C-alpha positions as CSV (number, residue, x, y, z in Angstrom):
1,M,7.4,-11.5,1.6
2,Q,6.9,-10.5,5.2
3,Y,8.4,-7.1,4.5
4,I,6.3,-6.7,1.4
5,K,3.2,-7.4,3.4
6,K,4.3,-4.9,6.1
7,C,4.8,-2.2,3.4
8,L,1.4,-3.2,1.9
9,I,-0.3,-2.5,5.2
10,D,1.6,0.8,5.6
11,E,0.4,1.9,2.2
12,I,-3.3,1.1,2.8
13,V,-3.3,2.9,6.1
14,I,-1.6,6.0,4.7
15,T,-3.6,6.3,1.5
16,N,-6.7,6.4,3.6
17,N,-5.2,8.7,6.2
18,I,-4.4,11.3,3.5
19,E,-8.1,11.4,2.8
20,G,-9.0,11.6,6.5
21,V,-10.4,8.0,6.4
22,H,-9.5,5.9,9.5
23,I,-8.5,2.2,9.1
24,T,-6.4,0.2,11.5
25,R,-3.5,-2.1,10.8
26,K,-5.5,-4.8,12.6
27,E,-8.4,-4.5,10.2
28,I,-6.1,-4.8,7.2
29,G,-4.2,-7.7,8.7
30,E,-7.4,-9.7,9.4
31,I,-8.6,-9.3,5.8
32,L,-5.2,-10.3,4.5
33,D,-5.1,-13.4,6.7
34,D,-8.4,-14.7,5.2
35,L,-9.2,-13.0,1.9
36,E,-11.7,-15.7,1.0
37,G,-13.6,-15.4,4.2
38,K,-13.6,-11.6,4.8
39,R,-15.4,-10.4,1.7
40,D,-18.1,-8.7,3.7
41,K,-15.5,-6.8,5.8
42,R,-15.2,-3.0,5.5
43,F,-12.3,-2.1,3.1
44,F,-12.2,-5.6,1.6
45,G,-12.1,-4.3,-2.0
46,L,-9.3,-1.9,-1.3
47,V,-7.2,-4.4,0.6
48,N,-7.8,-7.1,-2.0
49,K,-6.7,-4.9,-4.9
50,Y,-3.5,-3.8,-3.2
51,N,-2.8,-7.4,-2.2
52,A,-3.0,-8.3,-5.9
53,L,0.0,-6.1,-6.6
54,M,2.2,-8.8,-5.1
55,S,1.3,-11.2,-7.9
56,G,2.7,-8.7,-10.5
57,S,-0.5,-8.9,-12.6
58,P,-0.7,-5.8,-14.8
59,L,-3.7,-3.5,-14.3
60,S,-5.6,-3.0,-17.6
61,I,-7.3,0.4,-18.0
62,N,-8.5,1.1,-21.5
63,N,-11.4,3.6,-21.0
64,S,-13.6,5.4,-18.5
65,F,-15.8,2.3,-18.0
66,D,-12.7,0.5,-16.5
67,I,-12.1,3.5,-14.1
68,R,-15.7,3.2,-12.9
69,A,-15.5,-0.6,-12.5
70,L,-12.3,-0.2,-10.5
71,Y,-13.9,2.4,-8.3
72,D,-17.0,0.2,-7.7
73,E,-14.8,-2.8,-6.7
74,M,-12.4,-0.9,-4.5
75,L,-14.3,2.0,-2.9
76,L,-18.0,2.3,-3.6
77,A,-19.2,0.4,-0.5
78,E,-17.1,2.6,1.8
79,I,-18.0,5.8,0.0
80,I,-21.7,5.1,0.4
81,E,-21.1,4.2,4.1
82,E,-19.2,7.5,4.7
83,N,-21.8,9.6,2.9
84,P,-24.5,8.3,0.6
85,N,-24.7,11.6,-1.2
86,D,-21.1,11.0,-2.5
87,K,-22.3,8.0,-4.6
88,P,-21.7,8.8,-8.3
89,D,-24.9,10.0,-9.8
90,G,-24.0,10.3,-13.5
91,E,-23.6,7.7,-16.2
92,L,-20.2,6.9,-15.0
93,F,-19.0,9.7,-12.8
94,R,-20.5,12.8,-11.1
95,K,-23.2,15.0,-12.6
96,D,-22.6,18.1,-10.5
97,Q,-19.6,20.4,-10.0
98,V,-17.1,19.8,-7.2
99,D,-14.2,21.7,-5.6
100,V,-10.8,20.2,-5.4
101,V,-9.3,21.1,-2.0
102,D,-6.0,20.6,-0.1
103,P,-5.7,19.2,3.4
104,T,-6.4,22.7,4.8
105,Q,-9.7,22.7,2.8
106,R,-8.5,25.5,0.6
107,V,-9.9,25.2,-3.0
108,I,-7.1,24.3,-5.5
109,H,-9.4,24.4,-8.5
110,N,-12.8,23.2,-9.7
111,G,-13.1,19.7,-11.2
112,I,-14.0,19.3,-14.8
113,F,-17.7,19.7,-15.6
114,P,-20.2,18.5,-17.1
115,E,-19.9,14.7,-17.2
116,R,-19.5,14.4,-20.9
117,E,-16.3,16.5,-20.5
118,I,-15.2,14.4,-17.6
119,I,-15.6,11.2,-19.7
120,A,-13.8,12.7,-22.7
121,S,-10.9,14.1,-20.6
122,M,-10.5,10.8,-18.7
123,N,-10.4,8.8,-22.0
124,N,-7.6,11.2,-23.2
125,A,-5.7,10.8,-19.9
126,I,-6.0,7.0,-20.3
127,N,-4.7,7.2,-23.8
128,I,-1.6,9.0,-22.5
129,L,-1.2,6.4,-19.7
130,N,-1.1,3.6,-22.3
131,D,1.0,5.4,-24.8
132,S,4.2,3.3,-25.2
133,T,6.0,6.1,-27.0
134,I,6.2,8.0,-23.7
135,D,8.6,6.9,-21.0
136,P,6.5,4.8,-18.5
137,L,7.3,6.9,-15.4
138,I,6.6,10.2,-17.2
139,R,3.2,9.0,-18.5
140,I,2.3,7.7,-15.0
141,A,3.1,11.2,-13.6
142,I,1.1,12.9,-16.4
143,F,-1.9,10.6,-15.7
144,H,-1.7,11.2,-12.0
145,Y,-1.9,14.9,-12.5
146,L,-4.7,14.7,-15.0
147,F,-6.8,12.4,-12.8
148,G,-6.5,14.8,-9.9
149,Y,-7.4,17.7,-12.2
150,I,-10.4,16.0,-13.7
151,H,-11.6,14.8,-10.3
152,P,-14.3,12.4,-11.7
153,F,-15.9,11.4,-8.4
154,Y,-17.3,13.3,-5.5
155,N,-15.2,11.3,-3.1
156,G,-12.4,8.7,-3.3
157,N,-10.4,10.4,-6.2
158,G,-7.1,10.5,-4.3
159,R,-7.3,6.9,-3.1
160,L,-8.1,5.6,-6.6
161,N,-5.6,7.8,-8.3
162,R,-2.8,6.6,-6.0
163,F,-3.7,3.0,-6.4
164,I,-3.6,3.3,-10.2
165,S,-0.3,5.0,-10.1
166,S,1.0,2.3,-7.6
167,C,0.0,-0.5,-10.0
168,Y,1.7,1.0,-13.0
169,I,4.8,1.8,-10.9
170,A,4.9,-1.7,-9.6
171,N,4.8,-3.1,-13.1
172,T,7.4,-0.7,-14.4
173,L,9.9,-1.1,-11.5
174,E,9.8,-3.7,-8.6
175,S,6.4,-4.8,-7.3
176,I,7.3,-3.6,-3.7
177,M,7.6,0.0,-5.1
178,G,3.9,0.0,-5.5
179,Y,3.6,0.0,-1.7
180,R,5.6,3.1,-1.1
181,L,3.9,5.9,-3.1
182,S,1.4,7.0,-0.5
183,Y,4.0,6.9,2.2
184,T,6.3,9.2,0.2
185,I,3.4,11.6,-0.7
186,K,2.3,11.8,2.9
187,E,5.9,12.7,3.9
188,N,5.9,15.5,1.3
189,I,2.2,16.4,1.4
190,S,2.7,20.2,1.2
191,R,5.0,19.9,-1.7
192,Y,2.6,17.4,-3.4
193,Y,-0.3,19.9,-3.3
194,K,1.9,22.8,-4.2
195,S,3.0,21.0,-7.4
196,F,-0.6,20.7,-8.4
197,K,-1.2,24.4,-7.6
198,I,1.8,25.5,-9.7
199,A,0.7,23.4,-12.7
200,N,-2.8,24.9,-12.4
201,E,-1.7,28.5,-12.5
202,E,-3.0,30.3,-15.6
203,I,0.4,31.8,-16.2
204,N,1.8,28.3,-16.9
205,K,-0.6,27.7,-19.7
206,G,-1.0,24.0,-19.1
207,D,2.7,23.2,-18.7
208,I,2.8,20.4,-16.1
209,T,6.6,19.9,-16.3
210,P,7.1,21.1,-12.7
211,F,4.6,18.5,-11.5
212,I,6.2,15.7,-13.5
213,F,9.7,16.5,-12.0
214,T,8.2,16.6,-8.5
215,Y,6.4,13.3,-9.0
216,L,9.6,11.7,-10.4
217,D,11.4,13.0,-7.3
218,F,8.8,11.2,-5.1
219,I,9.4,7.9,-7.0
220,K,13.2,8.3,-6.5
221,E,12.8,9.1,-2.9
222,A,10.5,6.1,-2.4
223,A,13.1,3.9,-4.0
224,V,16.0,5.3,-1.9
225,N,14.1,5.0,1.3
226,L,13.0,1.5,0.5
227,K,16.5,0.4,-0.3
228,N,17.9,2.0,2.9
229,G,15.2,0.4,5.0
230,I,15.9,-3.1,3.6
231,F,19.6,-2.6,4.0
232,E,19.2,-1.5,7.6
233,K,17.1,-4.5,8.4
234,A,19.5,-6.9,6.7
235,Q,22.3,-5.5,8.8
236,R,20.3,-6.1,12.0
237,L,19.5,-9.6,10.8
238,E,23.2,-10.4,10.4
239,L,23.9,-8.9,13.8
240,Y,21.2,-10.8,15.7
241,A,21.9,-14.0,13.8
242,K,25.3,-14.1,15.5
243,K,23.7,-13.9,18.9
244,L,21.4,-16.8,18.2
245,E,24.2,-19.2,18.9
246,D,24.2,-18.1,22.6
247,L,20.5,-18.7,23.1
248,P,19.2,-21.7,25.0
249,Y,19.0,-25.0,23.0
250,D,20.7,-23.4,19.9
251,K,23.5,-25.9,20.0
252,T,21.4,-28.1,17.8
253,E,20.1,-27.4,14.3
254,K,16.5,-28.1,15.3
255,F,16.3,-25.0,17.5
256,G,18.7,-22.9,15.4
257,Q,16.4,-22.9,12.3
258,L,13.3,-22.1,14.5
259,Y,15.2,-19.2,16.1
260,Y,16.2,-17.9,12.7
261,F,12.6,-17.8,11.4
262,L,11.4,-16.1,14.6
263,L,14.2,-13.6,14.2
264,Q,13.1,-12.8,10.6
265,A,9.5,-12.4,11.8
266,S,10.6,-9.8,14.4
267,L,12.6,-7.7,11.9
268,F,10.5,-7.9,8.7
269,S,6.9,-8.8,9.5
270,E,4.0,-6.7,10.6
271,I,3.0,-9.0,13.5
272,G,4.9,-12.3,13.4
273,I,4.9,-15.7,11.7
274,L,2.1,-18.3,11.7
275,I,2.3,-21.9,13.0
276,S,1.4,-23.1,9.5
277,E,4.3,-21.2,7.9
278,L,6.7,-22.5,10.5
279,L,5.5,-26.1,9.9
280,E,6.0,-25.6,6.1
281,Y,9.6,-24.3,6.5
282,L,10.8,-26.6,9.2
283,N,9.1,-29.8,8.0
284,I,8.3,-31.1,11.5
285,S,5.1,-32.2,13.2
286,R,2.8,-29.7,15.0
287,P,3.3,-31.2,18.5
288,T,7.1,-31.0,18.0
289,L,6.9,-27.4,17.0
290,L,4.6,-26.4,19.9
291,K,6.9,-28.2,22.3
292,R,9.9,-26.2,21.0
293,L,8.0,-22.9,21.1
294,N,7.0,-23.7,24.7
295,E,10.6,-24.3,25.6
296,I,11.7,-21.0,24.0
297,D,8.9,-19.2,25.8
298,K,10.1,-20.4,29.2
299,H,13.2,-18.2,28.7
300,G,11.2,-15.1,27.8
301,L,12.4,-15.2,24.2
302,L,9.0,-15.6,22.5
303,I,6.4,-12.9,21.7
304,T,2.9,-14.3,20.9
305,E,0.1,-12.2,19.4
306,K,-3.4,-13.2,18.5
307,R,-5.3,-11.6,15.6
308,D,-8.8,-12.9,14.9
309,S,-8.4,-16.7,15.3
310,N,-4.7,-16.8,14.3
311,K,-1.6,-16.8,16.6
312,F,1.6,-15.1,15.4
313,Y,5.1,-15.7,16.8
314,R,8.3,-13.7,16.8
315,L,11.6,-13.5,18.7
316,N,11.8,-11.2,21.7
317,L,14.8,-9.1,20.4
318,K,15.2,-7.3,23.7
319,T,15.7,-10.5,25.6
320,A,17.8,-12.1,22.9
321,A,20.2,-9.1,23.0
322,E,20.8,-9.4,26.7
């Protein structure tokens, strides 16, 4: 769960970064630490929706109204804050024309226009996304292309499109796969935009097969990198776990378990583990836990970080390896 949360934060940072929108890991972490109390925070809607992926609840999109509702929940407040003129001004989407550009601001193509055509095209794309006669990963790829081609909003199209794709990928494969799409796209950003450009070429007459293959390659690459990352961390966990026996106080089970949880927090978490989590796992009193943490800290083996009103703890791997 710690690693999933770390991947979640990576995904939110990167999906915004692709669009040139700055958000810090600390901002995301503070929202995740207190989802009930941070509803007025910037990016709450986006973080909350990505966090819901962990529950495995399927995203239900049946028509253009659902797309607009999702946009309002996730992005509208930030879009207006960034530029009030980018607020959707049609019945559901935009009324005016818009250029679709790559990161170098070169125009790839013009989004569909007028709005009635946007709505009709989006409903057709959604029908494909929900067509059970098509392989799930292929229809996700098709929808991702069509959403980008339609470009229904003035701003936020990429972020919303990647989130929808992430949800459907998470429900088709493992939930953690939903937190790796933007990372993989960012690593292959030139190829990503080139695949759109190739599919848009008039000579290809609407054949988006090259885009589908590219997109499936991204999903495969995300899965391979995720597997390798987890395997590497598991190896390090096994290696460091052997060293725990040589640390102060680890001749007794009461310190051994605590060290092991702190070690996991160092390897898999974004920032560390909370007191409340340690109390739950160790089944000891708060004063006893604080006393043991203080003893570990005396030997330079504890790293403590504060975020908002919460303190997080993890093992100092450098000291532990000495």
